C-alpha positions in Angstrom: 111.7 90.2 101.9 113.2 88.6 98.8 113.2 92.0 97.0 114.9 93.8 99.9 117.7 96.2 99.1 119.6 94.5 102.0 121.2 91.1 101.5 120.6 90.5 105.2 117.0 91.4 104.7 116.8 88.9 101.9 118.1 86.2 104.4 115.5 87.2 106.9 112.9 86.5 104.1 110.0 88.5 105.4 106.7 89.0 103.5 105.7 92.6 103.1 102.1 93.1 104.2 101.6 96.9 104.3 103.4 99.8 102.8 102.7 103.5 103.7 104.9 106.5 103.9 106.8 106.1 107.2 105.3 102.7 107.9 106.1 99.1 106.9 104.5 95.9 108.1 106.0 92.4 107.3 105.5 88.8 108.4 108.4 86.6 109.3 108.4 82.8 109.8 110.7 81.7 112.6 113.2 79.3 111.0 115.7 77.0 112.7 118.6 79.5 112.0 116.7 82.1 114.1 116.2 80.2 117.3 118.3 79.8 120.5 118.9 76.5 122.3 115.5 76.8 124.0 114.0 76.7 120.5 112.6 80.2 120.8 113.4 83.3 118.7 116.9 84.4 119.5 117.1 88.0 120.8 119.7 88.8 118.2 117.4 87.6 115.4 114.5 89.7 116.9 116.7 92.8 117.0 117.8 92.0 113.4 114.2 91.9 112.2 113.5 95.2 113.8 116.7 96.9 112.7 116.4 95.7 109.1 112.7 96.5 108.7 113.2 100.0 110.1 116.2 100.5 107.8 114.2 99.5 104.7 111.3 101.8 105.8 113.7 104.7 106.2 115.3 103.9 102.8 111.7 104.0 101.3 111.3 107.6 102.5 113.1 108.6 99.3 115.9 110.6 100.9 118.9 111.8 98.9 121.4 110.1 101.2 121.5 106.7 103.0 120.8 106.5 106.7 122.4 104.2 109.3 121.4 103.2 112.8 123.2 105.0 115.6 121.4 103.1 118.4 118.8 100.4 118.8 117.1 99.7 122.1 115.1 96.5 122.2 112.8 95.1 124.9 112.2 91.4 124.7 108.7 90.7 126.1 107.4 87.3 124.8 108.8 84.1 123.3 107.9 82.6 120.0 108.8 79.2 118.8 110.2 77.6 115.7 107.7 77.6 112.8 105.6 80.4 114.2 104.9 83.5 112.1 105.3 87.0 113.6 104.3 90.4 112.3 106.8 93.2 112.5 105.9 96.9 112.1 108.3 99.8 111.6 107.1 103.4 111.9 108.7 106.9 111.8 108.1 108.9 115.0 110.0 112.0 113.8 111.8 112.5 110.5 114.3 115.3 110.9 116.8 116.5 108.3 119.7 114.5 109.8 118.2 112.1 112.3 115.1 109.9 111.8 113.6 108.5 115.1 111.6 105.3 114.6 109.9 102.6 116.6 109.3 99.0 115.8 107.5 96.0 117.3 107.2 92.3 116.6 103.8 90.7 117.5 102.9 87.0 117.7 99.7 85.6 116.1 98.1 85.7 119.6 98.6 89.4 119.7 101.3 89.4 122.4 104.2 91.8 121.8 107.4 89.7 121.3 109.8 92.6 121.1 109.7 96.4 120.6 112.4 98.9 119.8 113.3 102.5 119.6 116.1 103.6 117.2 117.7 106.6 115.7 119.2 106.7 112.2 121.5 109.3 111.0 122.2 110.6 107.5 125.4 109.4 105.9 127.5 110.9 103.1 126.5 108.0 100.8 124.3 109.3 98.0 121.5 107.0 97.0 121.0 106.2 93.3 
């Protein structure tokens, strides 16, 4: 997302499709910098898409302090190739005072789940503007 608060998110260059409190949906085109030698989406790039989208979604909750990931569990379930577009969704499962638990998924155009994650973010001492 070119207007992401995250420079890394800007590099990922997703297109925001849906915004709701506790939910974001964005499309990402699989570029050459995101693939592995087999010419499919690199697992690290898939994890990065999920982690960054979840992070932006939690940022958009409007909390007083920044949150950071303390864990990220990713299941890689389907391959997508160079040039394909995937849709990533990030959702809050439970928003506690100090810990926010979220889930995310990346889905191919054929509806197959490419990757899914569960993650917890914890409140930091960094006050947001």
